[in-house]
C-alpha positions, 0 to 999 in steps of 0.5 A, spaced: 500 500 500 502 506 498 504 511 504 500 517 501 496 515 495 492 521 492 484 520 492 480 524 487 473 522 487 467 525 482 461 525 485 454 524 481 450 529 480 443 531 483 437 535 481 433 538 485 426 540 484 420 544 489 413 542 488 407 544 491 409 538 496 415 540 498 423 539 495 425 533 491 431 530 489 434 525 485 441 523 481 441 525 474 445 520 471 446 512 472 440 510 477 433 512 474 430 511 481 423 514 484 424 522 486 426 522 494 422 527 498 418 531 499 423 535 504 420 542 508 426 546 506 432 547 502 436 546 507 433 539 508 434 537 502 441 539 501 443 536 508 440 529 505 444 529 499 450 531 502 449 524 506 448 521 500 455 524 497 457 520 503 456 514 502 458 514 495 465 516 498 466 512 503 463 507 499 469 508 494 474 509 499 474 503 503 480 499 500 484 504 503 481 504 509 487 502 514 485 497 519 488 498 527 
């Protein structure tokens, strides 16, 4: 394993839409799933997108994880 490997991740884009019932989001490219929502505020929907991005980075970076 390299001592200090450079790790760069291009993350998926998301589409966000304000509808009558609230904010919804879905991945712009890739899997065509249902829109997730409704969320009451722009802050709530962006927090949920941030959580999805964190999961994606964690999954991609798993092979570099150092076991104690």
